[in-house]
C-alpha positions as a printed Julia matrix, in Angstrom:
71×3 Matrix{Float64}:
 72.44  22.49   -1.27
 74.14  23.81    1.78
 77.84  24.84    1.88
 80.0   24.81    5.26
 83.43  25.77    5.59
 85.51  23.46    7.87
 89.01  22.8     8.7
 90.16  19.45    8.09
 94.08  18.46    8.76
 94.86  22.13    8.99
 93.38  22.99    5.65
 90.14  24.78    5.02
 87.5   22.95    2.86
 83.99  23.49    1.84
 81.53  20.77    2.47
 78.47  20.52    0.18
 75.5   18.76    1.61
 72.23  18.22    0.12
 69.08  19.84    2.06
 68.67  16.92    4.06
 72.34  16.92    5.26
 74.03  14.15    3.23
 77.49  14.93    2.19
 77.68  15.2    -1.51
 81.08  16.33   -1.94
 83.98  18.21   -0.66
 85.67  21.2    -2.5
 89.49  21.64   -1.75
 92.4   23.46   -3.1
 93.21  20.51   -5.34
 89.69  19.79   -6.74
 86.28  17.95   -5.56
 86.39  14.93   -3.48
 83.7   12.51   -3.78
 83.24   9.16   -2.05
 82.29   6.2    -3.76
 79.19   4.75   -2.21
 80.3    0.99   -3.04
 84.06   0.92   -2.15
 83.98   3.73    0.19
 87.15   5.12   -1.4
 87.73   9.04   -1.71
 87.98   9.94   -5.39
 89.46  13.32   -6.39
 88.38  15.31   -9.41
 90.81  17.81  -10.11
 90.32  21.1   -11.39
 92.42  20.37  -14.38
 90.38  17.39  -15.22
 87.17  19.23  -15.17
 88.49  22.08  -17.44
 89.99  19.54  -19.84
 86.67  17.59  -19.96
 84.48  20.49  -20.48
 86.87  21.63  -23.12
 86.69  18.45  -25.06
 82.93  18.57  -24.69
 82.63  22.18  -26.17
 84.7   21.29  -29.04
 82.48  18.04  -29.73
 79.26  20.02  -29.57
 80.72  22.73  -32.15
 81.26  19.99  -34.68
 78.06  18.38  -33.95
 75.89  21.36  -34.31
 73.19  21.42  -36.86
 73.51  24.12  -39.48
 71.27  27.12  -39.12
 68.21  27.19  -40.9
 67.91  29.96  -43.58
 64.89  32.29  -43.18
């Protein structure tokens, strides 16, 4: 993946592209912007949403963990 810093509407953002140049997402101060391939709408995944999602996954994984084997 390739990252390139660009200025968009007076704000510096980072475009993340695949090795062949396709835009995958844009990193902004508010979060990651992704473009829906079907509707062409821009969706924002905020950093708070990512942290919250990761926290809930980590919590679930701890509950689902198998007990360690006794040696």
